[in-house]
C-alpha atoms as a printed R data frame, in Angstrom:
    type eleno elety resid chain resno       x       y      z
1   ATOM     1    CA   UNK     A     1   2.593 -22.564 23.596
2   ATOM     2    CA   UNK     A     2  -0.545 -20.768 23.797
3   ATOM     3    CA   UNK     A     3  -1.937 -24.536 25.175
4   ATOM     4    CA   UNK     A     4   0.551 -25.256 27.631
5   ATOM     5    CA   UNK     A     5  -0.144 -22.041 29.182
6   ATOM     6    CA   UNK     A     6  -3.709 -22.913 29.347
7   ATOM     7    CA   UNK     A     7  -3.181 -26.211 30.780
8   ATOM     8    CA   UNK     A     8  -0.704 -24.684 33.356
9   ATOM     9    CA   UNK     A     9  -3.625 -23.002 34.397
10  ATOM    10    CA   UNK     A    10  -5.326 -25.412 34.600
11  ATOM    11    CA   UNK     A    11  -3.082 -27.873 36.713
12  ATOM    12    CA   UNK     A    12  -1.950 -24.811 38.795
13  ATOM    13    CA   UNK     A    13  -5.781 -23.898 39.818
14  ATOM    14    CA   UNK     A    14  -7.111 -27.652 40.265
15  ATOM    15    CA   UNK     A    15  -3.726 -28.000 42.654
16  ATOM    16    CA   UNK     A    16  -5.271 -24.544 44.393
17  ATOM    17    CA   UNK     A    17  -8.304 -26.018 45.249
18  ATOM    18    CA   UNK     A    18  -7.454 -29.423 46.242
19  ATOM    19    CA   UNK     A    19  -4.822 -27.559 48.727
20  ATOM    20    CA   UNK     A    20  -8.173 -25.397 50.775
21  ATOM    21    CA   UNK     A    21 -10.099 -28.645 50.899
22  ATOM    22    CA   UNK     A    22  -7.231 -29.821 52.457
23  ATOM    23    CA   UNK     A    23  -6.931 -27.172 54.562
24  ATOM    24    CA   UNK     A    24 -10.638 -27.058 55.911
25  ATOM    25    CA   UNK     A    25 -10.487 -30.456 56.100
26  ATOM    26    CA   UNK     A    26  -7.512 -30.032 58.337
27  ATOM    27    CA   UNK     A    27  -9.292 -27.112 60.266
28  ATOM    28    CA   UNK     A    28 -12.452 -29.525 60.993
29  ATOM    29    CA   UNK     A    29  -9.928 -32.245 62.270
30  ATOM    30    CA   UNK     A    30  -7.961 -30.129 64.687
31  ATOM    31    CA   UNK     A    31 -11.659 -27.737 65.432
32  ATOM    32    CA   UNK     A    32 -12.946 -30.895 66.386
33  ATOM    33    CA   UNK     A    33 -10.205 -32.193 68.556
34  ATOM    34    CA   UNK     A    34 -10.035 -28.469 70.437
35  ATOM    35    CA   UNK     A    35 -13.965 -29.240 71.143
36  ATOM    36    CA   UNK     A    36 -13.468 -32.633 72.596
37  ATOM    37    CA   UNK     A    37 -10.762 -31.430 74.442
38  ATOM    38    CA   UNK     A    38 -12.842 -28.718 76.213
39  ATOM    39    CA   UNK     A    39 -15.567 -31.420 77.534
40  ATOM    40    CA   UNK     A    40 -13.212 -33.745 78.692
41  ATOM    41    CA   UNK     A    41 -11.350 -30.844 80.304
42  ATOM    42    CA   UNK     A    42  -7.885 -31.709 78.560
43  ATOM    43    CA   UNK     A    43  -5.592 -28.929 79.249
44  ATOM    44    CA   UNK     A    44  -2.809 -30.102 77.278
45  ATOM    45    CA   UNK     A    45  -4.478 -30.586 73.804
46  ATOM    46    CA   UNK     A    46  -6.356 -27.320 74.662
47  ATOM    47    CA   UNK     A    47  -3.072 -25.412 74.891
48  ATOM    48    CA   UNK     A    48  -2.069 -27.302 71.621
49  ATOM    49    CA   UNK     A    49  -4.173 -25.517 69.489
50  ATOM    50    CA   UNK     A    50  -4.230 -21.875 71.470
51  ATOM    51    CA   UNK     A    51  -2.433 -19.413 69.257
52  ATOM    52    CA   UNK     A    52   1.162 -19.107 69.974
53  ATOM    53    CA   UNK     A    53   0.023 -14.976 70.551
54  ATOM    54    CA   UNK     A    54  -1.695 -15.898 73.328
55  ATOM    55    CA   UNK     A    55   0.740 -18.751 74.613
56  ATOM    56    CA   UNK     A    56   3.781 -17.427 74.559
57  ATOM    57    CA   UNK     A    57   2.312 -13.537 76.005
58  ATOM    58    CA   UNK     A    58   1.067 -15.961 79.101
59  ATOM    59    CA   UNK     A    59   3.315 -18.507 79.019
60  ATOM    60    CA   UNK     A    60   2.138 -22.575 79.544
61  ATOM    61    CA   UNK     A    61   1.596 -22.361 83.607
62  ATOM    62    CA   UNK     A    62  -0.417 -19.378 83.580
63  ATOM    63    CA   UNK     A    63  -2.511 -20.806 81.446
64  ATOM    64    CA   UNK     A    64  -2.840 -24.108 82.804
65  ATOM    65    CA   UNK     A    65  -3.665 -21.800 86.144
66  ATOM    66    CA   UNK     A    66  -6.095 -20.014 84.478
67  ATOM    67    CA   UNK     A    67  -7.849 -23.045 82.835
68  ATOM    68    CA   UNK     A    68  -7.827 -24.618 86.244
69  ATOM    69    CA   UNK     A    69  -9.385 -21.725 87.638
70  ATOM    70    CA   UNK     A    70 -11.682 -21.634 85.002
71  ATOM    71    CA   UNK     A    71 -12.725 -25.349 85.286
72  ATOM    72    CA   UNK     A    72 -13.176 -24.597 89.409
73  ATOM    73    CA   UNK     A    73 -15.595 -21.970 88.896
74  ATOM    74    CA   UNK     A    74 -17.438 -23.741 86.565
75  ATOM    75    CA   UNK     A    75 -17.370 -26.763 89.030
76  ATOM    76    CA   UNK     A    76 -18.774 -24.212 92.044
77  ATOM    77    CA   UNK     A    77 -21.149 -22.886 90.183
78  ATOM    78    CA   UNK     A    78 -22.390 -26.500 88.815
79  ATOM    79    CA   UNK     A    79 -21.840 -25.805 85.114
80  ATOM    80    CA   UNK     A    80 -20.830 -28.660 82.906
81  ATOM    81    CA   UNK     A    81 -20.440 -28.566 78.925
82  ATOM    82    CA   UNK     A    82 -22.946 -31.308 78.052
83  ATOM    83    CA   UNK     A    83 -21.792 -31.188 74.063
84  ATOM    84    CA   UNK     A    84 -19.261 -29.090 71.997
85  ATOM    85    CA   UNK     A    85 -20.576 -29.450 67.830
86  ATOM    86    CA   UNK     A    86 -17.854 -27.935 65.217
87  ATOM    87    CA   UNK     A    87 -20.745 -26.890 62.775
88  ATOM    88    CA   UNK     A    88 -18.677 -25.709 59.864
89  ATOM    89    CA   UNK     A    89 -15.697 -24.812 58.439
90  ATOM    90    CA   UNK     A    90 -16.146 -21.228 56.344
91  ATOM    91    CA   UNK     A    91 -14.045 -20.675 53.339
92  ATOM    92    CA   UNK     A    92 -10.191 -20.876 53.949
93  ATOM    93    CA   UNK     A    93  -8.879 -17.685 52.750
94  ATOM    94    CA   UNK     A    94  -5.243 -16.544 52.194
95  ATOM    95    CA   UNK     A    95  -4.979 -13.756 54.339
96  ATOM    96    CA   UNK     A    96  -1.201 -11.878 54.068
97  ATOM    97    CA   UNK     A    97   1.001 -14.602 54.188
98  ATOM    98    CA   UNK     A    98  -0.878 -17.088 56.117
99  ATOM    99    CA   UNK     A    99  -4.309 -19.008 55.648
100 ATOM   100    CA   UNK     A   100  -7.115 -18.184 58.209
101 ATOM   101    CA   UNK     A   101 -11.012 -19.540 58.141
102 ATOM   102    CA   UNK     A   102 -13.790 -19.115 60.372
103 ATOM   103    CA   UNK     A   103 -15.391 -22.596 62.833
104 ATOM   104    CA   UNK     A   104 -18.705 -22.118 63.196
105 ATOM   105    CA   UNK     A   105 -19.719 -24.117 66.402
106 ATOM   106    CA   UNK     A   106 -22.609 -25.184 69.501
107 ATOM   107    CA   UNK     A   107 -21.930 -25.860 73.140
108 ATOM   108    CA   UNK     A   108 -24.928 -26.733 74.933
109 ATOM   109    CA   UNK     A   109 -23.979 -26.557 78.727
110 ATOM   110    CA   UNK     A   110 -26.175 -27.164 81.843
111 ATOM   111    CA   UNK     A   111 -26.540 -24.370 84.186
112 ATOM   112    CA   UNK     A   112 -27.828 -25.780 87.275
113 ATOM   113    CA   UNK     A   113 -30.707 -27.273 85.464
114 ATOM   114    CA   UNK     A   114 -31.277 -24.815 83.090
115 ATOM   115    CA   UNK     A   115 -30.138 -25.515 79.266
116 ATOM   116    CA   UNK     A   116 -28.371 -22.590 77.813
117 ATOM   117    CA   UNK     A   117 -27.179 -22.966 73.802
118 ATOM   118    CA   UNK     A   118 -24.097 -21.496 72.903
119 ATOM   119    CA   UNK     A   119 -23.745 -20.613 68.920
120 ATOM   120    CA   UNK     A   120 -20.338 -19.083 68.786
121 ATOM   121    CA   UNK     A   121 -17.231 -19.645 66.944
122 ATOM   122    CA   UNK     A   122 -13.368 -19.832 66.650
123 ATOM   123    CA   UNK     A   123 -11.074 -17.587 64.226
124 ATOM   124    CA   UNK     A   124  -8.578 -20.268 62.983
125 ATOM   125    CA   UNK     A   125  -4.940 -19.507 61.741
126 ATOM   126    CA   UNK     A   126  -2.689 -22.120 60.258
127 ATOM   127    CA   UNK     A   127   0.584 -22.779 61.072
128 ATOM   128    CA   UNK     A   128   2.398 -24.734 57.387
129 ATOM   129    CA   UNK     A   129   5.379 -25.739 59.359
130 ATOM   130    CA   UNK     A   130   3.727 -28.214 61.685
131 ATOM   131    CA   UNK     A   131   0.584 -28.668 59.552
132 ATOM   132    CA   UNK     A   132  -1.580 -27.613 61.974
133 ATOM   133    CA   UNK     A   133  -4.657 -24.705 63.115
134 ATOM   134    CA   UNK     A   134  -4.770 -22.703 65.977
135 ATOM   135    CA   UNK     A   135  -7.724 -20.617 67.336
136 ATOM   136    CA   UNK     A   136  -8.373 -17.949 69.126
137 ATOM   137    CA   UNK     A   137 -12.297 -17.472 70.374
138 ATOM   138    CA   UNK     A   138 -13.345 -14.661 67.243
139 ATOM   139    CA   UNK     A   139 -15.655 -12.260 69.647
140 ATOM   140    CA   UNK     A   140 -12.459 -12.037 71.469
141 ATOM   141    CA   UNK     A   141 -10.828 -11.034 68.026
142 ATOM   142    CA   UNK     A   142 -13.510  -8.292 67.954
143 ATOM   143    CA   UNK     A   143 -14.388  -6.744 71.073
144 ATOM   144    CA   UNK     A   144 -11.836  -7.884 74.315
145 ATOM   145    CA   UNK     A   145  -8.648  -5.168 74.848
146 ATOM   146    CA   UNK     A   146  -6.332  -8.277 76.191
147 ATOM   147    CA   UNK     A   147  -6.710  -9.969 72.676
148 ATOM   148    CA   UNK     A   148  -6.911  -7.468 70.761
149 ATOM   149    CA   UNK     A   149  -3.114  -6.316 72.149
150 ATOM   150    CA   UNK     A   150  -2.273  -9.746 71.139
151 ATOM   151    CA   UNK     A   151  -3.123  -8.930 67.522
152 ATOM   152    CA   UNK     A   152  -2.370  -5.863 67.002
153 ATOM   153    CA   UNK     A   153  -3.651  -4.280 63.388
154 ATOM   154    CA   UNK     A   154  -5.796  -7.585 63.048
155 ATOM   155    CA   UNK     A   155  -7.840  -7.366 60.097
156 ATOM   156    CA   UNK     A   156 -10.082 -10.027 58.025
157 ATOM   157    CA   UNK     A   157 -12.017  -9.817 55.505
158 ATOM   158    CA   UNK     A   158 -13.882 -13.242 57.009
159 ATOM   159    CA   UNK     A   159 -17.073 -11.613 58.671
160 ATOM   160    CA   UNK     A   160 -17.007 -12.987 62.576
161 ATOM   161    CA   UNK     A   161 -20.503 -13.176 63.471
162 ATOM   162    CA   UNK     A   162 -21.225 -12.509 67.411
163 ATOM   163    CA   UNK     A   163 -21.972 -14.887 69.217
164 ATOM   164    CA   UNK     A   164 -25.634 -16.410 70.363
165 ATOM   165    CA   UNK     A   165 -26.805 -17.247 73.571
166 ATOM   166    CA   UNK     A   166 -29.917 -19.242 73.812
167 ATOM   167    CA   UNK     A   167 -31.785 -19.725 77.094
168 ATOM   168    CA   UNK     A   168 -33.753 -23.704 76.478
169 ATOM   169    CA   UNK     A   169 -35.598 -23.438 79.610
């Protein structure tokens, strides 16, 4: 009986570990799709990976208008996203009833001929029913009052780094 219990523990530990690796790969896949959508200005894909709390609070039409306005402002100020790279997915953790992770990324932008690098991160929330990750700009979970209102009582053991802006020129 003791041997069966040991085997059960080993098998369940292996399955759990494989599940976390799968979730990490899916987080990378979804973060890369989000990153590409921001460069391509593909609003429907950006919305697909926007957390439901945000989507439900503002609605599709308002979010589309807001994103359109952001892109128009960028064009008017001659700001272009040159590249957006997903650097890594941190350890996937189960917190409460959901899986979460942090996705670190690097965005290189051209501000009217001046290159600026932004090292930032997305906070991922996994939807097991859809087998999909939703993302929120992680720094907004820390210091944006509107975002904090949409995620009341948000707590995590995942360390959220501050964004870093690096002017290259």
